[in-house]
N, C-alpha and C positions, 0 to 999 in steps of 0.2 A: 484431624479434619472431619468434623461431624457433618457439616453441610457439604455434600459431595458435588458441588458445582465446579467443574474442572475444564480447563483448556489444555489439551495435550498437544504439544507442538513438536512436529517431526523435523528436526534440524537437517537430517539427511535428505529429506524431500526438498528443502529450500536449496541445498547445495546442488542437487540434481536439476532443479529448475534453473538455477543460475548457469550451470554448465550447458543446459539446453539452449538458453538464450545466447550464450557464446557460440554454440554450434551453428546458429542461424546467421551469424556474422563473424566468421572465423578470422577475418583480417582486422577486426575492430577490437578495441579494449572495451570492457563492460564495467560501468559504474553501478554497483549494487546499491539500490535506493533503500536506505534503512532509516529514513526520517520517521517521525511520529512513533518512536519506539519500535522501529521495524514493522510499521503498520499493525501495532499491537502485539507482535510476536516476541518482543524482547530484543532490543538493539544490541546489547552486550553479548547475549547468547548467540544471536545470528552472526554478528561480526566475528566472534571467535570461531564459529563454524566455517566461515568463508575466508578467513584471513590467509589461508594457504593458497587460495586460488583467485581471490578478487583483485581486480586491477585498481579499484578505487571504491570508496564508499561515498554515498551522497546523503547529506543531511540538510535540514531546513534552517538551522540556526547554530550559533556558536556554542550554546549550552549543550546541545546534542553531541557536538564534536568533542567538547571537553570531557563529557561523560565517557566517551569511547577511549580517549587517550588516557584518562585516569584509570581505566579498567585494564590497561595493558595493551590496547590496540595501537601499536606504535609503528609497525613497518608499512602499513597500507596507507596510501594517500587518502585524505578526506576532503571532499568538496563541499563548501558552503554554498548551496544552490541559490540562496536568496541574498548572498553577500552579507555584509555587516549592517547593523541597524543604527549604530551610533559610533562616534569617533573613538570612544573609550575602548572599543573592541579591537582596534587596529593592532595594538601591541600583542594581542593574543594570537593573531595569525601566524606570526613568526614563532612565538613561544611554543605553540602546539603543532607547528609544521602543517599548516592548512593551505588548501587552495581556495581562493576567494573568487566569487562571481561578482562582476561589475554590471549592475542593472540600470544605473541612473547617473546623472552628472554629479550628484553629491558624493556617492561612493567613489566615483572616479577621482574627484578632487582630493578626497581623504587619502587615497593611495598615492597620488602624485605628490602630495605635500609631505608624505612620510618618508623618512630615510630608514630603510631596513638594513640590518647588518649583512644580510644575504638576500639576493633577489628572490621574489616570490612568484609563483605561478598563478595565472588568472584565467578565468573564463569570462568572455564578454558576451552579454546576452543581447540578442536582436529580437524585436517584436515583429514576427512574421505574420501575425494575425490573431494571436491569442488575446491581445488587448490588456495584458496585465503588466508584467515587467519587461524591460528591455528598451533599447534605443531604436529610433527610426532613422532611415535615410542617411543624410550627411552626418548626423549625430553619431551614428554607428562607426562610420569611417573615421571621423575625427577622434573618437574615443580610442580606436585601435592605434591610430597614428601617435597619439599622446602617450599611450602605454609603451609603444615600440621605442619611443625616444627616451623613456625613463630608465635610469640605471638601477632602479629598485625592482624592476619587473623582468622576469625570466621568460618562461614559456607562455604563449598566448594561445588559447583555444576559443573558437567561436561557437556559440550555441543558440538554439531557439527551442520553442515548445509548441507542440501541436494542440489545436483546439478540438479537432473532430476526427482524429485518426481511428477512433473506435467505430466509426461509421464508414465502412469500406466503399460504399457507393457515393459518398459525399465528395464532391470535387474540391472542397476547401483544402484538403490535405495536399493535393497536387499543386494548388495555387501557393500554399505556404512553402512547399519544397522549392518551387521555381523562384519565389520571392527571396527566400534565403540564399539560394545559389547566386542570384543576381547581385545580392548585397555583398557577397564575399569579395574581398579585395584581390588584386592580381597576385599578391604574394600568397603562397599556398599554406595557409594556417590550418592546423587540425580543426575539425568541426564535429559538433554533436547535435543531433536532431531527434533521433528515434527514442521514444518512450516504449512501454511494453507493446502498445498497439502498433507503433511504427516498426518495432522489431519483427512482429509476427505477421503484419499485413502490408508493409510498405518497404520492400527491400531497398528501393532507391534512396531511402532516407538514412541508411545505416552509417555512412561516413566513417569517421575515425573512432568515435566513442558512442556506444549505445548505452541506454539508461533503463535497464529492467527494474520495474517496481512491482506492480501488483502481480505480475506473472511469477515472481519469486515465491509467492505465497500460495500458488496453485489456483488462482482465480483468473478467469478470462477477462481481458480488457474490453471484450466485445459484447454488446447488449444481447446478441443472439446466442451467447455462451459457446461460440465456436472455438475450436482449438483446445477445449478442455481435456480432450483425450491425450494431449501432449504434455499436460501439466499434472503434478502430483499435489493434492491438497496437503497443506502443511499444518493446519490447525483443525482439531476436532473439539467441538464444544459439547459437553455432555453434563447431565445431572441425573438425579434419581427420582423415581416415583415415591411420593410421601403419603399419598392417599388414593383410595379407589372407592367410588360410589356409583350406584346404579340409579339413573333418573328415568322417570316415565315419559312417554311421548307427550310433548307439549310443555314440559318443564324447561326452565331456562338455567343457563350456567354463566356465572361471572358478572362483572360490572356491566350495568346498562342492559342486562338481560339480552345481550346481542345474539347469543347462540341459543336456539330453541331446538330441543331434541325432537326429531321427526319419528322416533321409535324408542322403545326402551333401550337405553344406552348406558354402557359402562364408561365413566369419565375418570381419568387419572389426573392427579395434581402432581406437577413436576417442580422441583425446587430451583427455579430460575425465573428471573423477571427483568424488568427494564432497569432496575438498580444494578444488575449485573452486566448490562449492556445489550441484552436481547431486545430487539426493537418493539416498542409499544404499538407500532403501526402494523404489526403482523396480522394478516387477515385470517379469518376462519378458513381452514384448508391448507395453511402453511405446513409443509411436510416436516415430519420428525421420523426417527427410526428407533424401534424398540423390539426386542426379542426376535430379531431377524426379519421384521416386516416394516413397511412404511405405514405410518399413521399420520394424523394431522391435528393441528390446533383447533380447539373448539371453545371459543370465548375470548374475551379481551385479555391481553397480557397485563398482569398486575405487577406491582413493584418487585415482589419476591417470588412469584409463582406464575405458572401457566397451566391451563387445563387442556387435556388432549383426549381424543376419542379412542377408546380401547376396544371398539366393536370387533375388529379383525385381528386383535393381538392375542397370540396364543398364551394362555396361562399367565396373565399379568399378576404381579405381586409387588407389594411395597419393597423398595430397595432396587428394583430393576433399573438398569441404566437406560437413559434416553439420550440419543444423539440428536442435537439440534442442527448441527452441520458438521461435515467432515468427510470420512471415507464413503459413506452411504447416502448422504444428503449434501448436494453441492451448495456451497454458500451462495452461489449465484442464483439458485432457485429460491432460496430463502429471501435474498435481497429483492428479487422480482415480486415476491408476495408481500413485501414491506414497502414497496414504492421507493426503494433506495438502491444503493450500490454496495458491493462487498467491501470497498474501502472504508465506508462509514461504519459498517458493522464491526469489522476488525478493530478499528481504532477506538471504538467506544466500549470495548470490553473493559470492565472496571477492575479495580484492585481486589474486589471481593471474590473474584474468580481465581481459584488456585491454578497456577501454571505449573505444568510438569513437562519435562523435555525428554525426548527419545531420539534415537538415531534410526 
C-alpha cells in the first residue's frame, strides 16, 4: 500500500457502544443498524463482531441482508427496515429467514397474497410525523388486523421513526410519542420507536425494541455533540504528509486562491481528497491532528489532496501521519465544519481508502 490513506476501524469500540445502548434500556431488545455497509464501517465485519450479543440486525434492503447471510451471519435475525421493493423479492424473505417491514398497502397485499411454508415475522410501520414511510390512522389498524388474520404471519411488531429526536427542546418528539401510543391497538403488540437520539435522550420512547445506529460508530446523534463522552469513536481516518512548502505572507494556496497566508507559513500536503470521501465542503480551519497537536485545513479540498497549516506542528516531515478524524478529532467537529453530518461522511468513504480492523 503505497498511498497511505487508511480508515482504521475499532470493532471492539462498536461492540462497547452497542452494549452501552443496551444498558440504557435493559428491558428492551436492541436492533443494531448496519445498513449502508454499517455506515461505511463494513457490514460483514461489524456483524461478525456483534453476532454473539446482537438481538437483531437492521438493513435497508434485501441485497444487504443477503450479503450478510452469504457471509455466514445465520443465527441473528435480520430486519428489512424498508420492506421489499418488488414482488420478486418475497420468496427471498423465507429463503434467507428475514423479518420484513410493512410500510404501505402494496407491500401488505404482497404478503397477504403469498403462502409461506412457515409463518414470517413482520414489523408494521406507522407514520407518526416523519412524513416518509408508514400507515396513517385507520390504515394502520386495518393493516394490523389483516396481518393478524393471515396464517402466513407469525409475530407482529409495531414501529415508527422520529423526525426531530436529535433536538431535545423540540416538542415534536413528544407529539410523535403520544401519537404513536394512541395509534397502538388494544392488543399489546411489541413496539419500536427509539433511534440513537431516542435511546440517549427520550427514555419514554424505548418500548420493546431500540434501534441504535449512529451511536454504534461513536458519533453523537445530537447537533451540540452532547453524550460524546459516553461513546467510543470507531473509525479513524488518516493519511500521510507528501509535501512541505513555505509560503510568504500574501501568497495563496490551492484552488481559487481561497487561502491567503497572513504570515510566512509552512504548508503541508496530505494524500487524501474528495475522491476518498473527505468532504470538498471543508472550510479553512477544519481541524486535523499531526505529531501530537491539532492543526487545520488551509485551502480548498482537492480530488486527491488537502493542504494544512504546519505553523504549530513540531518537526513536520514527509511521511508523518495526519488524522482527519478519530481518537483526537471528533468526526462531529469535522462535520460541523463541512456543513454536513457524520452519517454522510462515514457513508461516503470510498473504496480507494484502505480499511484495517482492530479490536
